[in-house]
Every structure is written in C-alpha cells, then in structure tokens.
N, C-alpha and C positions, 0 to 999 in steps of 0.2 A: 141336437146333432145338426151340423151344418149341411145344407143342400149344395154347397159349392165343392166342386172337385179341386183338389190341391195336390201339389207334389213338391218335395224338397230333396235336393241333393247337397251334401255337404259333409261336415265332420262334427262329431260329438265326443265329449269326454266327461268323465265323472271322477269324483273323489269321495269315498265314504269312510266311515269310522271302523270298518272291520279290519282285522289283520289280513295280510295276504295269505291265502286267496279267499275272497268273499264267499261264504257258504251258500249265498243265494243262487249263485250261478249253477250249482249242481243240484239244486232242489226246487227249481221253479219258485224261488222266493219263499219257500216253506220252512227252511232251516232257521234255527235260532241265530241271529247276528252275534258276532263275537262279543259285543258288549251288552247283548240282550235287547238292544234297540238299534234303530238305523238313523243316521244323520248323513245326508248325501247332497252334494252340489253337482248339478249336471249342466254343462254348457254346450251350446250348439251354434255353429257358424253355417249359414246358408250360402253355399257357392252359387247355386241356381235354384230358383223356386218360384212358384206362383200359387195364388189362392184365387181361383176363377181368373179374372183378368188383372188381378193385383200382383205386380212383380215383387218378389221377396228377396231377390238376389243381393248378397253382400251384407245382410243383416244378422244380428246376434241375439240370442235368447239365453237366459240363465234360469234354471229351476232349483229351488232348495226344498228338500223333502225330509221330514222327520217322522218316524213311526215309533210307537211305544214298545213294540215287540216284533215278532216276525212280520215281514212286509205283507205276507198273504193274509194276516189277520186284520189288516186295515187299521182304521183309527188314526191315520196320518194327517199331517198338516203340510200344505203345499203353498209355496210362494213363487211367483213368476215375475221375471224382470225382462222387459222388452226394450230393445235398442231405441234410444231417444232420437236417433237419426230417422226413424221410421215416420212416415206421414200418418194421418188418421186412419186411412184405409189399411195400410200395412200393419199398424198397431192392432187394429181390430182382428185382422187375419191371424197374426202371430199369437195373439192372446187366445183366440178360438182354438188354434192348433195345439198350443202347448199347455193349455188347461185341460185338454182331452175332450173338448166339446165338439171337435170337428172330425172325429174318427181317426183312423190310422194308428200307428204305434204309440203315440202319447196317450191315447185313450185307454190302452191296456193297463195303465197305472190307476185308472179311476177307482177300482175296487180297493185300493190302498188308502184313499183319501177321504177323510171325514170333514176336514176344514180347509177351505181355500181362502187364503188371505188376499187382500186387494192387490191387483197387479200394479207394479211400479214401472215407470218409464225412466230409463237411466242410461248414462254413458257406460257402455260395455266394451271393454278392450279385450280382444281375442287374438291370440297368436299361436303359431305352430311351426315346427321345422320337420314334422313327420314322426319324430320320436319323443318330442317334448311339447306339451300343450299348456297354455296359460290363459287365464281369464281374470279380469278384475272389474269391479264396480266400486268407484271411490266411496270410502267410508262404510262399505258393506261386506265385500268379499275380495279375497285374493287367493287364487288357487293355481298351482302348477303341478302337473303330473309328468313323470318320465317313464318311458317304457322299460320293462324288465328285459334285459338282454340275455340271449341264449347263445347257441352255436354261432360262431363267426360274427359275434357282436350284433346279431340281428334281434329285433324285438320278438318276444315270445307271443304267439297268437293262440287263442283258445277257440276251438271250433265247436259248433253245434250246442251252444249254451242256451239256457232258458232265460233270456233277457228280453224285455219288451222292445228295446231300441235296436238291437242287432244280435244275430246268432253267431257272429264272429267278432271277438273282442281281443284287443291287445291287453296283456297283463301289464300293469303299471303301478307306480307308487307315488303317493302325494308328497312331493318334496317340501311344499308349503301348502297349507290348506286352512284358511280361516274364514269364518262366516259369522256375522252378527247383524241381525235385523229382526224386526217384529219381536217375538218372544223367543226366537231361536238364536242360540249362540253355541258354536262348536269349533273345535280345532282338530282337523283330521291329518295333520302333518305326520308323515312317516307311515301312513296307513294305505289301505287298498285303493287302487284306481284302475281305470280302463279308458280306452279310446277306440274309435272305429270310424271309418267312412260310413255314411248313411245314404240310403235312397228310399224315401218314404212316400206314401200316398194314402189317400182314403178310398181308393178304388182298386 
C-alpha cells in the first residue's frame, strides 16, 4: 500500500460482456454474469489529479479484466495500460493506483484478481461528448460506448449501485468493443456498458 496521498477527478467508462443490464450492479458483483464469466475493459481519463507532488492531469489509463465466474469469487486476470505520454514518476503513480496498490476505489477490485499481467505503456486515445465515450490503443483495443436514452432523449442514470468505481452510473451499450492482448481476446460489441464522472482518493 502506498504512503502517498492521491486524488483523481475525471471520467471513466467500461464495456463488459454481459447483456444489458449487468447483474453485478444489483448484487455487489455476486450474481452470475450473463455468459458465466466476465470480460471487461475500463478506461479512465484524469482531468485533474495528483499522487503526492506528481501531477497526473490529462493522462489516460485502461484496465482489462477477465474473471472465470462471478466477480466476487475472484480468480481474475488484470492487465493495465498507462499513457505513454506520462513521465517515469507519473507512470509509477498511475500504475500504483490502477493496480490497486495505492488504496482508493481501484483497490476494491483486488479481491477479484489472482493474476496481474505486466503493465504496458502505450498510446491511449480517449474521447467523449458526454453521451458517447471512446478509447483505443493501437493493435490492442478499440471500445466505444453510448448512453441509453430515456425520457426527453436524456441518458438513463442508475443510482446507489454496488460498483467499486462509482455508485452512480449511466446505462450504456458498447457499440464497438474489441480487445486482444496477452492471453485475453474478447468482443463485447452490442453488450453492456457504463460511464460516470469520478472523484477518487485514498484518504
């Protein structure tokens, strides 16, 4: 666990292999995933942030996680990708945070993970217009999710859900969602997604 205080404000989104709506949200990750296992890509853009005296503003991180059964049963494999624009101190800070070693919300996933693959430093392209979020890493992943629209064409929001990253999530759908790296290959196009603003810290 890190002894550095850190804080991040920004936006996160994810695309998983469950049908809409992912049963994990209503069960604290104890329900059986739609396909019996979980494959998920999570992307975060840091609007403002710091790890001690290290500025993290403007940087991106992607996580890819697969679990063989219910997420709460663990046994998962995690891959982390840190923005190649980051300097050495920023890379170390983001790796500590997003592998769960520095406390805060990402550490709540630690019980799901049995294997952590080597961190890669890569070009990460992140974009959003508020209702549509996209991320890509050349030759590894390309993911776009779009919010599910309800009354007056506004995004449907889910309140008070049991998710480690945010208790308020937009309902979304992966319009394209491809990942292939390490031993993990999956296509979640047309399946469940979420996005949310985040405000995290380890204090």
